[in-house]
DRENVODO-746827 format. One record per residue (C-alpha): x, y, z; residue number from 1. Coordinates in Angstrom, 2 decimals, decimal comma, padded with zeros to 5 digits. Layout:
<sites>
        xx        yy        zz   seq
         X         Y         Z   NUM
...
</sites>
This chain:
<sites>
        xx        yy        zz   seq
   -013,58    001,37    074,76     1
   -017,02    000,89    073,29     2
   -015,55   -000,08    070,17     3
   -012,83   -002,25    071,28     4
   -014,69   -005,51    070,65     5
   -015,44   -004,57    066,83     6
   -011,62   -003,95    066,63     7
   -010,22   -006,89    068,10     8
   -013,13   -009,75    068,05     9
   -012,91   -012,00    064,85    10
   -016,53   -012,10    065,02    11
   -016,93   -008,57    064,15    12
   -014,06   -007,94    061,92    13
   -016,58   -007,58    058,87    14
   -018,63   -004,97    060,50    15
   -018,20   -001,38    059,34    16
   -018,30    001,49    061,65    17
   -019,76    004,82    061,35    18
   -020,03    007,75    063,35    19
   -022,94    007,79    066,01    20
   -026,13    009,32    064,21    21
   -027,90    012,19    066,63    22
   -030,77    011,57    064,46    23
   -031,17    007,87    064,91    24
   -034,80    007,83    065,13    25
   -034,95    009,42    061,51    26
   -033,54    006,50    060,21    27
   -036,26    003,88    061,71    28
   -039,46    003,26    059,34    29
   -042,33    004,66    060,91    30
   -044,69    001,57    059,67    31
   -042,53   -001,23    060,29    32
   -039,86   -000,17    063,02    33
   -037,03   -001,00    060,76    34
   -033,79    000,64    059,78    35
   -034,03    002,35    056,45    36
   -031,33    000,56    054,46    37
   -033,16    000,70    050,79    38
   -033,65    003,80    048,56    39
   -036,94    003,72    046,13    40
   -035,76    006,07    043,32    41
   -039,20    005,76    041,73    42
   -040,46    007,78    045,02    43
   -037,49    009,36    045,73    44
   -037,38    008,48    049,30    45
   -035,25    006,02    051,83    46
   -037,29    002,64    052,74    47
   -036,89   -000,31    054,75    48
   -036,63   -003,80    053,45    49
   -040,31   -004,59    054,30    50
   -041,46   -001,30    052,39    51
   -039,69   -002,51    049,22    52
   -041,91   -005,83    049,53    53
   -044,98   -004,17    050,61    54
   -045,93   -000,87    049,08    55
   -043,14    000,13    046,97    56
   -043,05   -003,68    045,45    57
   -042,28   -003,52    041,74    58
   -040,52   -000,16    042,18    59
   -036,81    000,83    041,14    60
   -035,06   -000,02    044,60    61
   -031,48   -000,03    045,43    62
   -029,41   -000,29    048,88    63
   -029,08    003,05    050,29    64
   -025,58    002,73    050,00    65
   -025,38    001,97    046,63    66
   -027,63    005,18    045,82    67
   -025,40    007,07    048,17    68
   -022,52    006,03    046,05    69
   -024,26    006,70    042,88    70
   -024,89    010,23    044,19    71
   -021,45    010,70    045,83    72
   -020,23    010,26    042,21    73
   -022,33    012,83    040,97    74
   -021,91    015,21    044,00    75
   -018,08    015,02    043,51    76
   -018,77    015,83    039,77    77
   -020,92    018,98    040,46    78
   -018,09    020,04    043,06    79
   -015,49    019,59    040,32    80
   -017,41    022,00    037,76    81
   -018,10    024,43    040,68    82
   -014,33    024,55    041,47    83
   -013,68    024,88    037,61    84
   -015,87    027,82    037,23    85
   -014,68    029,41    040,52    86
   -010,83    028,89    039,05    87
   -012,33    030,63    035,78    88
   -014,33    033,22    037,61    89
   -011,01    034,18    039,80    90
   -008,91    034,30    036,75    91
   -012,10    036,61    035,04    92
   -011,91    038,91    038,25    93
   -008,23    038,88    037,99    94
   -008,10    039,83    034,34    95
   -010,81    042,69    035,32    96
   -008,89    043,89    037,82    97
   -006,00    044,09    035,67    98
   -007,99    045,99    033,24    99
   -009,12    048,35    035,95   100
   -005,41    049,18    036,81   101
   -004,61    049,50    032,78   102
   -007,56    051,78    032,43   103
   -006,67    054,02    035,60   104
   -003,18    054,03    034,68   105
   -003,90    054,90    030,85   106
   -006,43    057,61    032,30   107
   -003,93    059,15    034,86   108
   -001,34    059,32    031,85   109
   -003,79    060,75    029,78   110
   -004,98    063,21    032,19   111
   -001,08    064,07    033,20   112
   -000,19    064,59    029,73   113
   -003,21    066,70    028,68   114
   -002,63    068,63    031,62   115
    000,85    069,33    030,69   116
   -000,09    070,32    027,01   117
   -002,90    072,67    028,24   118
   -000,60    074,12    030,76   119
    001,99    074,84    027,92   120
   -000,83    076,20    025,87   121
   -002,00    078,20    028,73   122
    001,71    079,47    029,43   123
    002,32    080,33    025,56   124
   -000,99    082,16    025,64   125
    000,27    084,15    028,76   126
    003,31    084,93    026,95   127
    001,77    086,06    023,91   128
   -000,68    088,24    026,36   129
    002,29    089,54    027,93   130
    004,02    090,49    024,84   131
    000,99    092,16    023,18   132
    000,44    094,26    026,34   133
    004,31    095,12    026,71   134
    004,18    096,03    022,94   135
    001,17    097,76    023,23   136
    002,55    099,91    026,19   137
    005,77    100,86    024,62   138
    004,19    101,92    021,57   139
    002,09    104,04    023,66   140
    005,16    105,83    025,50   141
    006,91    106,26    022,19   142
    003,44    107,85    020,65   143
    002,70    109,92    023,77   144
    006,29    110,96    024,25   145
    006,30    112,25    020,52   146
    003,16    114,05    021,27   147
    004,00    115,52    024,31   148
    007,11    116,67    022,77   149
    005,36    118,21    019,99   150
    002,85    119,67    022,77   151
    005,55    121,36    024,30   152
    006,83    123,29    021,68   153
    003,79    124,48    020,70   154
    003,26    125,87    024,22   155
    006,63    127,38    024,13   156
    005,70    129,24    020,80   157
    002,49    130,17    022,49   158
    004,09    131,95    025,33   159
    006,60    133,66    022,42   160
    003,70    134,99    020,35   161
    001,99    136,04    023,39   162
    004,89    138,00    024,54   163
    005,55    139,33    021,29   164
    002,17    140,23    020,82   165
    002,02    142,27    024,02   166
    005,24    144,11    023,04   167
    003,68    144,76    019,44   168
    000,69    146,17    021,58   169
    002,67    148,50    023,75   170
    004,61    149,76    020,41   171
    001,14    150,55    018,85   172
    000,51    152,58    021,69   173
    003,78    154,83    021,44   174
    003,19    158,34    020,66   175
    006,50    159,24    019,40   176
    006,55    158,72    015,82   177
    010,47    158,67    015,92   178
    010,69    155,92    018,65   179
    007,76    153,80    017,00   180
    009,74    153,55    013,64   181
    013,04    153,02    015,58   182
    011,53    149,74    017,34   183
    009,57    148,30    014,90   184
    012,26    146,45    012,55   185
    013,12    144,55    015,94   186
    009,78    143,61    017,20   187
    008,12    142,97    013,86   188
    010,32    140,01    013,12   189
    008,76    136,63    014,09   190
    010,68    133,77    014,90   191
    009,83    130,29    012,73   192
    006,76    128,83    013,33   193
    005,86    125,32    013,93   194
    003,53    124,82    011,04   195
    000,03    123,48    012,85   196
   -000,98    122,28    009,37   197
    001,50    119,45    009,45   198
    000,06    117,86    012,63   199
   -002,12    115,06    011,55   200
   -004,81    113,99    014,18   201
   -005,72    110,43    013,74   202
   -009,02    109,15    015,07   203
   -009,09    107,80    018,34   204
   -008,22    103,95    016,78   205
   -004,59    103,80    017,75   206
   -004,85    099,96    018,92   207
   -007,89    098,88    017,18   208
   -005,70    096,82    014,85   209
   -004,23    094,99    017,46   210
   -007,31    093,91    019,20   211
   -008,79    092,83    015,45   212
   -005,57    090,48    015,31   213
   -006,08    089,39    019,00   214
   -009,68    088,62    018,17   215
   -009,00    086,82    014,63   216
   -006,50    084,46    016,82   217
   -009,38    083,70    019,37   218
   -011,89    083,07    016,78   219
   -009,33    080,93    015,04   220
   -008,74    078,93    018,48   221
   -012,49    078,56    019,06   222
   -012,71    076,96    015,58   223
   -010,20    074,87    016,17   224
   -011,49    073,48    019,39   225
   -015,04    073,33    018,20   226
   -014,05    070,87    015,46   227
   -011,56    068,71    017,33   228
   -013,56    068,52    020,78   229
   -015,89    065,93    019,11   230
   -012,93    063,93    018,33   231
   -011,68    064,07    021,47   232
   -014,76    062,99    023,44   233
   -015,24    060,22    020,82   234
   -011,80    059,00    021,68   235
   -012,71    058,70    025,43   236
   -016,18    057,25    024,89   237
   -014,56    054,60    022,91   238
   -013,07    052,93    025,94   239
   -015,16    049,76    026,44   240
   -013,71    047,11    028,63   241
   -016,82    044,93    028,74   242
   -017,68    042,99    025,45   243
   -020,49    044,15    023,59   244
   -023,79    043,03    025,08   245
   -026,62    041,96    023,13   246
   -029,13    043,78    021,96   247
   -032,22    044,31    024,26   248
   -035,43    042,46    023,48   249
   -038,22    043,35    025,87   250
   -039,46    047,12    026,74   251
   -037,90    046,46    030,25   252
   -034,31    045,75    029,10   253
   -034,44    049,03    026,80   254
   -035,40    050,99    029,70   255
   -032,03    049,93    031,42   256
   -030,43    052,35    028,90   257
   -033,37    055,22    029,24   258
   -032,09    058,60    028,52   259
   -033,76    061,76    029,15   260
   -033,69    064,14    026,24   261
   -034,55    067,86    025,90   262
   -034,72    069,95    022,78   263
   -032,42    072,69    022,26   264
   -034,09    076,16    021,54   265
   -031,40    077,49    019,71   266
   -031,81    074,81    016,97   267
   -035,58    074,96    016,51   268
   -036,91    076,06    013,18   269
   -039,05    079,45    014,13   270
   -042,27    077,57    013,21   271
   -041,58    074,82    016,08   272
   -043,24    075,94    019,63   273
   -041,30    074,16    022,28   274
   -042,97    073,05    025,69   275
   -043,49    070,48    028,21   276
   -039,68    071,39    029,47   277
   -038,46    071,56    026,06   278
   -039,12    068,07    025,59   279
   -042,09    068,66    022,84   280
   -041,90    070,42    019,70   281
   -045,45    071,68    017,90   282
   -045,66    072,96    014,36   283
   -047,29    076,14    014,50   284
   -048,64    078,86    012,00   285
   -047,11    081,96    013,69   286
   -043,24    082,09    013,40   287
   -041,95    081,98    017,10   288
   -039,82    085,33    018,57   289
   -036,41    083,21    018,79   290
   -033,15    085,02    018,56   291
   -030,76    084,83    015,77   292
   -028,47    081,96    016,47   293
   -026,26    080,21    014,13   294
   -027,42    076,58    015,04   295
   -031,00    077,27    014,49   296
   -032,68    075,78    010,97   297
   -033,94    078,10    008,89   298
   -035,13    075,98    005,91   299
   -036,25    072,63    007,25   300
   -038,82    072,16    010,20   301
   -036,35    070,84    012,51   302
   -035,02    070,55    015,81   303
   -032,05    068,98    017,82   304
   -031,46    067,52    021,71   305
   -029,07    069,61    024,09   306
   -027,97    066,34    025,02   307
   -024,86    064,45    022,84   308
   -025,33    060,87    022,57   309
   -022,53    058,32    023,04   310
   -022,45    054,69    024,53   311
   -025,80    052,84    025,06   312
   -028,71    055,35    024,98   313
   -032,84    054,47    024,28   314
   -035,36    057,08    024,22   315
   -039,16    057,01    022,79   316
   -040,82    059,85    020,68   317
   -044,67    060,22    020,95   318
   -046,06    061,33    017,89   319
   -049,58    063,15    016,78   320
   -050,14    063,00    012,99   321
   -046,63    061,99    012,03   322
   -043,01    063,27    011,23   323
   -039,55    061,91    011,15   324
   -037,42    060,78    014,49   325
   -033,72    061,42    013,44   326
   -030,15    061,44    014,74   327
   -027,43    063,75    013,63   328
   -023,91    065,16    013,82   329
   -023,06    068,50    015,45   330
   -021,91    069,82    012,26   331
   -024,89    069,41    009,91   332
   -025,86    072,53    008,15   333
   -028,71    074,66    009,28   334
   -029,18    077,14    006,84   335
   -031,93    076,87    003,90   336
   -033,72    073,43    002,64   337
   -030,66    072,08    001,28   338
   -029,95    068,40    001,24   339
   -026,85    069,22    003,68   340
   -029,33    070,56    006,43   341
   -032,20    068,17    006,10   342
   -032,47    064,86    007,96   343
   -031,95    061,87    005,92   344
   -030,57    063,76    002,82   345
   -026,66    063,89    003,64   346
   -024,22    061,23    005,57   347
   -024,55    063,06    008,62   348
   -027,86    061,97    009,71   349
   -030,48    059,23    009,87   350
   -034,24    059,56    010,05   351
   -037,18    057,25    010,18   352
   -040,49    059,07    009,06   353
   -043,60    058,16    010,74   354
   -046,99    058,16    009,91   355
   -050,19    056,27    010,45   356
   -050,03    054,53    007,35   357
   -046,47    053,96    007,06   358
   -042,62    054,09    007,91   359
   -039,90    054,99    005,52   360
   -035,87    055,32    006,44   361
   -033,77    057,87    004,95   362
   -030,07    058,10    004,88   363
   -027,52    060,07    002,25   364
   -030,95    060,94    000,26   365
   -031,65    057,18   -000,26   366
   -035,44    056,19    001,08   367
   -036,08    052,90    002,25   368
   -039,74    051,50    002,85   369
   -040,27    050,18    006,20   370
   -042,75    047,74    007,21   371
   -044,18    047,30    010,76   372
   -047,41    047,83    012,90   373
   -048,91    050,98    013,26   374
   -048,02    053,04    016,71   375
   -047,88    056,57    017,86   376
   -044,81    055,90    019,65   377
   -041,56    055,07    018,39   378
   -038,42    053,88    020,52   379
   -034,89    054,56    019,39   380
   -031,90    052,30    020,61   381
   -028,48    053,46    020,19   382
   -025,07    051,63    020,98   383
   -022,43    054,21    019,84   384
   -019,38    052,49    020,01   385
   -020,89    049,15    018,15   386
   -022,45    051,53    015,29   387
   -025,88    050,32    015,91   388
   -029,16    052,57    015,78   389
   -032,43    050,96    015,89   390
   -036,15    051,78    015,62   391
   -038,97    049,74    017,49   392
   -042,69    050,22    017,55   393
   -043,04    050,31    021,10   394
   -044,80    047,50    023,09   395
   -043,81    045,00    025,46   396
   -042,15    043,08    022,97   397
   -040,89    045,65    020,68   398
   -041,31    045,10    017,09   399
   -038,02    046,42    015,08   400
   -038,80    048,50    012,39   401
   -035,34    049,21    011,15   402
   -031,78    048,68    012,16   403
   -028,80    050,27    010,98   404
   -024,90    049,29    011,36   405
   -022,26    051,31    010,36   406
   -019,55    053,40    012,23   407
   -020,21    056,70    014,14   408
   -017,57    059,18    013,81   409
   -018,73    061,92    015,97   410
   -021,20    061,99    018,83   411
   -025,02    062,42    017,95   412
   -027,72    064,19    018,73   413
   -031,63    063,52    018,55   414
   -033,67    065,08    016,59   415
   -037,23    065,29    014,98   416
   -038,58    067,05    011,66   417
   -041,86    067,84    010,62   418
   -043,24    067,29    006,65   419
   -045,74    070,28    007,88   420
   -048,05    070,64    004,82   421
   -050,50    073,43    004,59   422
   -052,79    071,24    006,39   423
   -050,62    069,89    009,32   424
   -050,64    072,73    011,93   425
   -050,79    071,26    015,42   426
   -048,68    068,22    014,19   427
   -046,49    067,66    017,35   428
   -043,61    065,24    018,79   429
   -042,66    064,97    022,33   430
   -039,87    062,74    023,68   431
   -041,55    060,41    026,18   432
   -040,43    060,80    030,05   433
   -039,19    057,08    031,24   434
   -039,67    056,12    034,45   435
</sites>
């Protein structure tokens, strides 16, 4: 009813109708009591016409409607961009969901197939175990029957001999010479004897050859699994859905990938003392009473971590005096001081040597000088699938000392090595406990 004259009267035909505002008073200029129909771009505020010729004189002013049109255009552009980004992200989410389904499906198939294969292996082992057991029991029965048969014959012969001996004893006490001579020929004749000298009593090793053969099979299987399992683990860790992330820059970035590392006592050279929950190794004069173990380094003063490293990992090593911080494959040689067993001397290990005055990097018996600030702490960043190994001088900004780009074919293990000259007793390295 209120709007009717504006629609019906020619006088109001050119008037633009808008919805009534609940905040009408906010549109009234407090200085001039006028409707604020102007906009000052200089001060970014709504003003009335009197303001535009007063305190806002000389400013860049336009009508509020014109400013609204311009801003509306910008708003529509922003909305379009947002809508486009929403569509793009929804596509990405859909692709990632498809990737999740593909990973789950592939993982389920891998588990199902591996379960079938392992079940077949187990059944084969059970069949072989049953066959061995049956063969041993069958041979046992045959051998026992043979022995018992011979044993019964001997016992029968013993009984016969005892009876014969009793008759001869009785005959020997016969006083009548004629009767003695008459009975002697028949009593003195003995039946054919079982020759005891032909019985060969074997030592109690009847089935040790079976045990030895089964043990040999076990050892061969263990070797196959030991050699093959790292490749299986590596294949699993190569599943990486997301694109490679940029290498971290600050220490806070690196700490996102922090990895707690402990040292493996079974790998430690006997002149390395482990402490601090096996996170610290110290070179000492006296040999430690470690048990014999095939994984122990016998020549170089080295030790490896318990944990295998795949994916993205970061750790820090705090040095006293100096030494080498390294990574190596599990199958690096352990015996003696050959190049095959020293970190950095072969193609199975990478090592950065650190001292108070210098750094140098070793791999495959090639030494590369490295420059960088003095630091008693070195950070190591590993991106296994990307083949990146980086060494840093630890600080807030992290100074890169050396970076390796290669292809890692097995899981890696963290390690440390001491040069340990005559005067370097007490040299130590500790894997820093990152918070």
